[in-house]
N, C-alpha and C positions, 0 to 999 in steps of 0.2 A: 109848857107845863105851868098851869095856873098857880100851883103851889109856890113855885119859885118867885113869880111876880108878887104874890101875896107876901112872901117872906121879905123881899126887897122893900116893898111898900111899908111893911111893919117896922123894919129896922130903920129905914130912912124917915118914917113918919110923913110920907107924902105919896101921892099917886104917881107912880112912874110907869109910863107906857112901855109896852113890850120892846120898843126900839129906843127907849130913853136911856141916855148915858148915866151910868152909876155916879160918876163924879159930877156930871152936869146937874144932877138932882140932889146934890148935897152930900154924896158919899165921900168918905175919907178912909184912912187906914184903919181907924178904930171900927168903923162900920163894916169894913171888909173882913176884919178878924171875927166879928160877931157872926157874919154871914157864913164864913168858912166853918166855924164851930157848929152852927145850927144845921148846916147841910150835912156835916159829918154825923151829927147826932140823929137827925131825921132819916137820912138815906144811907148812912154808913159808907159814904165815899168821901175822898179828899178832892178838893178843887184847889187850884193854885191861887194863892193870895193875890198875886199881881194880875192874874186873869180876872179876878173879881173887880179890881180897880178899873180895869179896861173894858168891863162888860156892859151889856144891856140885860134886862131880864130874859130876853129871848136867847142871847148868846150864852148866858149863864145856864139856862135850862138845857141847852144843847150840850154844854160841858158836863152837867150833872148826868144827863141821860147817857152820854158816852162813857162816863166813868162807871155808871151802874152796869152798863152792858159789858164793859171790860171785867168788872168784878164777877159777873155771872159766868163769863167764859173761863176765868181762872180756876 
């Protein structure tokens, strides 16, 4: 999901590759809170704060897609 990578790049202010570590590219707890809030705002799903800290844009996109799919089934 290119939108997730763009969101991560925007929040971190750098180009993070799809497999780039959130923390390794300057992410911290503040950035994670911002990303969680923006994902909820844009896609209407919640993602785990700790999962964001441990994520790459690719794994975060997978988590968002999974959460979106679960929301549709509920």
